[in-house]
C-alpha positions in Angstrom: -3.2 34.9 100.1 -3.3 36.3 96.6 -4.7 34.5 93.6 -1.2 33.8 92.3 -0.2 32.2 95.6 -3.4 30.1 95.7 -2.7 28.9 92.2 0.8 27.9 93.1 -0.4 26.1 96.2 -3.0 24.2 94.2 -0.4 23.2 91.7 1.9 22.0 94.4 -0.9 20.0 96.0 -1.9 18.4 92.7 1.8 17.5 92.1 1.9 15.8 95.5 -1.4 14.0 94.9 -0.1 12.5 91.6 3.2 11.4 93.2 3.6 7.8 94.0 5.7 6.9 97.1 7.1 3.4 97.1 8.9 1.4 99.7 12.0 -0.3 98.4 13.7 -3.2 99.9 17.4 -3.0 100.6 18.5 -5.7 98.1 16.5 -4.2 95.2 17.3 -1.2 93.0 15.0 1.7 92.3 14.4 0.4 88.8 13.4 -3.0 90.1 11.0 -1.5 92.7 9.4 0.8 90.0 9.0 -2.2 87.6 7.4 -4.3 90.2 5.0 -1.5 91.2 4.1 -0.8 87.6 3.4 -4.4 86.7 1.5 -5.2 89.8 -2.3 -5.3 89.4 -3.2 -3.2 92.5 -1.2 -0.2 91.2 -2.7 -0.3 87.7 -6.2 -0.7 89.1 -5.6 2.2 91.5 -4.7 4.5 88.6 -7.8 3.4 86.6 -10.0 4.0 89.6 -8.6 7.4 90.3 -9.2 8.4 86.6 -12.9 7.5 86.7 -13.5 8.8 90.2 -12.1 12.2 89.4 -15.4 13.6 88.2 -17.1 12.8 91.5 -14.4 12.9 94.1 -11.7 15.1 92.4 -8.0 14.1 92.5 -7.4 11.2 94.8 -4.0 10.7 96.3 -2.1 8.1 94.1 -0.1 6.6 97.0 -3.2 6.2 99.2 -5.2 4.7 96.3 -2.5 2.2 95.6 -2.4 1.3 99.3 -6.2 0.7 99.4 -6.0 -1.6 96.4 -3.1 -3.6 97.8 -4.9 -4.0 101.2 -8.1 -5.2 99.5 -6.1 -7.7 97.4 -4.4 -9.0 100.5 -7.7 -9.5 102.3 -9.1 -11.4 99.2 -6.1 -13.7 99.1 -6.6 -14.6 102.8 -10.2 -15.6 102.1 -12.0 -12.4 103.3 -14.4 -11.5 100.5 -16.6 -9.2 102.6 -15.5 -6.1 100.6 -16.3 -7.8 97.3 -19.7 -8.9 98.6 -20.5 -5.4 99.7 -19.4 -4.0 96.4 -21.6 -6.4 94.5 -24.6 -5.5 96.6 -24.0 -1.8 96.1 -23.7 -2.3 92.3 -26.9 -4.3 92.2 -28.7 -1.4 94.0 -27.2 1.1 91.6 -28.3 -1.0 88.6 -31.8 -1.2 90.0 -31.8 2.7 90.3 -30.7 2.9 86.6 -33.5 0.5 85.6 -36.2 2.5 87.4 -35.0 5.8 85.8 -34.9 4.4 82.3 -38.3 2.8 82.8 -39.7 6.2 84.0 -38.4 7.9 80.9 -39.8 5.2 78.6 -43.2 5.8 80.2 -43.0 9.5 79.6 -42.4 9.0 75.9 -44.9 6.2 75.4 -47.7 7.0 73.0 -46.0 10.0 71.3 -42.3 9.1 70.7 -42.3 5.3 70.2 -38.7 5.2 69.0 -37.5 6.9 72.2 -39.8 4.6 74.3 -38.3 1.5 72.7 -34.7 2.8 73.3 -35.4 3.6 76.9 -37.1 0.3 77.5 -34.3 -1.7 75.9 -31.7 0.0 78.1 -33.9 -0.4 81.2 -34.2 -4.2 80.6 -30.4 -4.4 80.1 -29.9 -2.7 83.5 -32.4 -5.1 85.0 -30.6 -8.1 83.5 -27.2 -6.9 84.8 -28.8 -6.4 88.3 -30.1 -9.9 88.3 -26.7 -11.3 87.2 -24.9 -9.3 89.9 -27.2 -10.7 92.5 -26.7 -14.3 91.2 -23.0 -13.8 91.5 -23.3 -12.6 95.0 -25.5 -15.6 95.9 -22.9 -18.0 94.4 -20.2 -16.4 96.6 -22.3 -16.7 99.7 -23.7 -20.2 99.0 -21.3 -22.1 96.6 -23.0 -24.9 94.6 -22.5 -28.4 95.8 -21.0 -30.7 93.1 -21.6 -34.4 93.2 -19.0 -36.4 91.3 -19.0 -40.1 90.6 -16.0 -42.2 91.4 -13.9 -42.9 88.3 -11.6 -45.9 88.0 -8.3 -44.7 86.7 -5.3 -46.9 86.1 -2.4 -47.1 83.8 -3.0 -49.8 81.2 -5.9 -52.3 80.9 -7.9 -53.1 84.0 -10.9 -55.3 84.9 -13.7 -53.9 87.0 -16.2 -56.3 88.6 -19.2 -54.5 89.9 -21.6 -56.5 92.1 -19.6 -59.7 91.8 -18.4 -61.6 94.8 -14.6 -61.7 95.2 -14.6 -65.5 95.7 -16.0 -66.2 92.2 -13.3 -67.3 89.8 -12.4 -65.2 86.7 -14.4 -65.8 83.5 -11.4 -67.0 81.6 -10.5 -69.7 84.2 -12.0 -73.1 83.6 -13.3 -74.9 86.6 -11.9 -78.4 86.8 -14.5 -81.1 87.7 -13.6 -84.7 88.7 -14.4 -87.3 86.1 -17.1 -89.6 87.3 -17.9 -93.0 86.0 -21.1 -93.5 84.2 -23.2 -95.4 86.8 -25.9 -96.2 84.3 -23.5 -98.0 82.0 -21.5 -99.7 84.6 -24.4 -100.8 86.8 -24.8 -104.6 86.9 -21.5 -105.3 84.9 -19.0 -107.5 86.5 -15.3 -106.6 86.5 -13.5 -107.8 83.3 -16.7 -108.1 81.2 -17.5 -105.9 78.3 -20.6 -104.1 77.2 -20.9 -106.1 74.0 -23.2 -109.1 74.9 -23.3 -110.5 71.4 -20.6 -113.1 72.0 -17.6 -114.1 69.8 -18.4 -114.2 66.1 -17.1 -117.0 63.9 -14.4 -116.3 61.4 -15.6 -115.5 57.9 -14.7 -117.2 54.7 -13.2 -114.2 52.9 -9.5 -114.0 52.0 -8.8 -117.6 53.0 -5.7 -117.8 50.8 -3.7 -115.5 53.0 -0.9 -117.3 54.7 0.2 -116.9 58.2 2.6 -114.1 58.7 6.0 -115.5 59.5 8.5 -114.2 61.9 10.0 -110.8 61.0 13.8 -111.0 60.3 15.5 -108.1 62.0 19.0 -107.1 61.1 21.6 -108.1 63.5 24.2 -105.7 64.7 27.7 -107.0 64.3 
């Protein structure tokens, strides 16, 4: 195969790699299928991943990359986070490698190029902090924290909550009616019909002796 033919074959292969093949439902138009694919997160993420992975893996097939993204999203929705857990562990290991390399370069410049040493150490500690955060996230996924919530009394309008009070105790605003009892100390030894005043009947006084006896009141008669 000549160089021109190889170049043409490579161009055709690249065109096929960058082509996205979609499956369209019968009741949807081509425009609707393209719009759904463009707005969907797996497809956009697949394009971004292909762009950044090009330097290491070359041109990845667009259709296959989108299929991988859609499959992983489906597994996550069903509760399978094994892929995400593996990704976080791999990233933590990569961040640890970055930390060690930056720390090594800082040590090589120490004592002679202090500005470079400080820069490398600062970047190394950032990588170490990101590694720790990634591991904490992975631990939270594997062992979710337990939340203890206190019970809340929720009601529409005013309410009365009695904590630690027996249910047979009357309300505070209700007055307890007690039977009226006679005073035994006062009534003890007193015969029926007698009074408590033991001084006897006093004689009439001499004041206002000129007052006459009140006569009968004349009431009007009705004719």
